[in-house]
N, C-alpha and C positions, 0 to 999 in steps of 0.2 A: 504494500500500500504506500509506504513512504517513497518507494521508487517512482510511482506515478506522480506523486506530489513534487518530488525533488529529483527529476531525472538527471542522470550524470551527463555532464557536458563533455563532449569529445575535446581532448586537449588541442589547443591551437597549434597546428604544425609549424615547425620552424621554416622560415622562408628559405628557398633554395638559393645557393650562391649564384651570382651572375657568371655564366660560363666564360672562361678564358681558355687559352690554348692548352694549359695543363688539364683543366677539367674536361674540355672537349675531347682531348685525346683519350683520357681515361674512360669517359662515357662511351666513346666509340669502341674501345677495346672490350668493355663490358657488353656492349650491344652485340659484338661479334660472338662473344662467348655464349650469350643467351639466345642466339639465333635458332639453335636447335632445341631450345627449351630444356637443356641439360647443362647446368652450370656446375662443373666439377672442380674439385680441389686443384687438379693440375692446371686448369685454366686460371683459377684465382692466383695461384703461385706464379704463373707466367706473367699475368698482368702486374702483380707486385714487382716482379723482377724487372719488367720493362719500365715501369714508372720510376723505380729506384735508379736504374741506369740512366734513363733519359733526363731526369731532373736532379740527379745526385742526391738522392734521399736515403736515409737510413731505413732498414726494413720496416720498422714500426711506422715511420712517417709515410712510407709508400702504402702500407696497409690502410692507414687512416685516409689517405688521398683516394684510394680505391673505394673505400666505403662511401665517401662523399660522391664519387663518380657513379656508384651504383644507385644512390638516391636520385642523383641528377638524371641518370639515364631513364629511370622509371617515370619521372614527372616532367621532363624537359622536352623541348621541341625536337623535331625529327632530325634525321641525319643531315639534311642539307644545311641546317643552321650550324651544327657543330663543324661541318666541313668548311663552311664559309669562314668561320673564326680561324680555322687552321690555315686556309688558303691566304687569309689576310696577314697572319702573324708568323707563318713558317715558310721557309724557302722550299723550292721544288725538291731539291735533293733531300731535305729533311722529311718532306712528305713521302718521298719514295721509301725512306727508312721506316716511316710510320706504316706504310703498306706492308712492308716485310714483317714488322712487329705484329700487325694484325693477323697475318698469316700464321705467325708463330703461335699466337693465342688459339687460332682455329685448329691447329694441329696438335696442341698441347694435350688433348684427350686421346691422342693416339690414332686418330683416323679422320678421313675426309667426310664431310657432311654437306649435302646439297643446300640446306637452309643456310648454313654458315657461309658457303661459297657465294650464294646469291647475295647475302648481306654484305660480304666483303667486296664483291664487284660493284655494288651500289655505292659503297663508301669510297672505294678507290676512284670511281668515276666522279663522284661529288668532290673529291679532293683534287680533281683535275689531272690525274695521272694518265699517261698515254697507254694505249693498248699494249704496246711492247713492254713498257715498264710493269704493267699489271701482270703480264704473262711471265716476266722474269721473276717477280716476287713469288708468284704461285709455284713456278718450277723450283725455285730455291727452297721453298717450304716443304714441298712434297718429295723432293729427291733425297733419298737417304744418303748420309755422309759416308 
């Protein structure tokens, strides 16, 4: 009865941070990992590793950044908005490296997945990468060492 008189109010969600290149990259990496609806530990670890290496972060800071990126990915605009931020703030060569990093995340679970590949191609296209650079990143990722 008290519940009807005094219903619980949902907590006010924290506002999402304004996307910058760091958050946009992380959100796109998360988006690639989530494309097949199977977000596994190996993909999370690869995202953390990429964020740590790219932005010179300690492992804990990379994990915190990834957590922010996961929230942003869930509630933020689509891929074109993130890609626009990266196109404006990151050189072409660095965007090529981002494409390779995204392929590394897609392959982190040990196999290729059509949904991840479709998401990756959409992201690479939105980043303005050429077809030959996209193919080179894919070949590098899927070719065993």
